[in-house]
C-alpha positions as CSV (number, residue, x, y, z in Angstrom):
1,M,22.0,-17.4,44.3
2,H,20.2,-20.5,45.5
3,L,23.2,-21.4,47.6
4,I,23.4,-18.0,49.1
5,A,19.6,-18.1,49.9
6,D,20.1,-21.5,51.6
7,M,23.0,-20.2,53.6
8,L,20.9,-17.2,54.8
9,I,18.0,-19.6,55.6
10,T,20.5,-21.8,57.6
11,L,21.6,-18.7,59.5
12,V,18.0,-17.7,60.3
13,A,17.3,-21.2,61.5
14,L,20.4,-21.3,63.7
15,L,19.5,-17.9,65.1
16,H,16.1,-19.1,66.1
17,A,17.5,-22.3,67.6
18,Y,19.8,-20.0,69.6
19,F,16.8,-17.9,70.7
20,L,15.1,-21.1,71.8
21,V,18.1,-21.9,74.1
22,L,18.3,-18.4,75.4
23,E,14.6,-18.1,76.1
24,M,13.9,-21.6,77.4
25,F,17.0,-22.5,79.3
26,L,19.1,-19.4,79.9
27,W,16.5,-16.7,80.4
28,T,17.3,-16.2,84.1
29,A,21.1,-16.9,83.7
30,P,23.5,-14.0,83.4
31,A,24.0,-14.7,79.7
32,G,20.3,-14.6,78.9
33,R,19.7,-11.5,81.0
34,R,22.7,-9.8,79.2
35,V,21.3,-10.6,75.7
36,F,17.8,-9.4,76.5
37,R,18.9,-6.6,78.9
38,T,16.7,-7.7,81.8
39,T,17.1,-7.7,85.5
40,A,17.1,-10.8,87.6
41,E,13.7,-9.9,89.0
42,F,12.1,-9.4,85.6
43,A,13.7,-12.6,84.3
44,Q,12.4,-14.6,87.1
45,A,8.9,-13.1,86.9
46,S,8.7,-13.6,83.1
47,K,10.4,-17.0,82.9
48,A,7.3,-19.0,81.8
49,L,6.5,-16.4,79.1
50,A,10.0,-16.5,77.8
51,A,10.0,-20.3,77.6
52,N,6.7,-20.2,75.6
53,Q,8.3,-17.7,73.2
54,G,11.4,-19.9,73.0
55,L,9.2,-22.8,72.0
56,Y,7.7,-20.8,69.1
57,N,11.2,-19.8,68.0
58,G,12.1,-23.5,67.9
59,F,9.1,-24.2,65.7
60,L,10.4,-21.5,63.3
61,A,13.9,-23.1,63.2
62,A,12.3,-26.6,62.7
63,G,10.2,-25.3,59.8
64,L,13.2,-23.7,58.1
65,A,15.2,-26.9,58.6
66,W,12.4,-28.9,57.1
67,G,12.3,-26.6,54.0
68,L,16.0,-26.9,53.6
69,A,15.8,-30.7,53.9
70,L,13.3,-30.8,51.1
71,G,15.7,-29.2,48.7
72,A,14.1,-27.7,45.6
73,D,10.8,-29.1,46.6
74,G,10.9,-27.0,49.8
75,L,10.5,-23.6,48.3
76,Q,7.0,-23.0,49.5
77,V,7.9,-24.3,53.0
78,K,10.9,-22.0,53.1
79,L,8.9,-19.0,52.0
80,F,6.1,-19.7,54.5
81,F,8.5,-20.0,57.5
82,L,10.6,-17.0,56.4
83,G,7.4,-15.0,56.1
84,C,6.5,-16.0,59.7
85,V,10.0,-14.9,60.8
86,I,9.6,-11.6,59.0
87,V,6.2,-10.8,60.5
88,A,7.5,-11.8,64.0
89,G,10.6,-9.7,63.5
90,L,8.7,-6.6,62.3
91,F,6.3,-6.9,65.2
92,G,9.1,-7.3,67.7
93,A,10.9,-4.3,66.2
94,W,7.7,-2.3,66.5
95,T,6.7,-3.4,70.0
96,V,10.0,-4.2,71.8
97,S,13.2,-3.0,70.2
98,R,14.3,-1.8,66.7
99,R,17.3,-4.1,67.2
100,I,15.0,-7.1,66.5
101,F,14.6,-5.9,63.0
102,F,18.3,-6.2,62.2
103,V,18.8,-9.5,64.1
104,Q,15.7,-11.3,63.1
105,A,13.7,-9.7,60.2
106,L,16.5,-8.4,58.0
107,P,18.3,-11.7,57.4
108,A,14.9,-13.4,56.7
109,I,13.9,-10.6,54.3
110,A,17.2,-11.1,52.4
111,A,16.7,-14.8,52.2
112,F,13.0,-14.4,51.1
113,A,14.0,-11.9,48.4
114,L,16.8,-14.2,47.1
115,L,14.3,-17.1,46.9
116,L,11.8,-15.1,45.0
117,F,14.1,-13.4,42.6
118,H,16.8,-16.1,41.8
């Protein structure tokens, strides 16, 4: 179970690193606009806000990577950063799109549960 939890945590960290790239560097590019379903005008107007959000996603990815690097001693770090991802994913699902729950929150919830109950 521990291996599966770490694999899920790795997935969540990689997703947040991907979000960082999309939001900080590809927000106005066709690929970024397609993922977030935005127009060129909206993307240009919200570029700074998206970059800020991308930076926060990078911090989440870094925190999860830190927890993984600590191995068994990283349990509390993993739980903390997964908790942050869960809260952000639930808030995003509530305020922006239900799709965020499935992409962001659900994998983090699964990893969190595996860590708690293994």
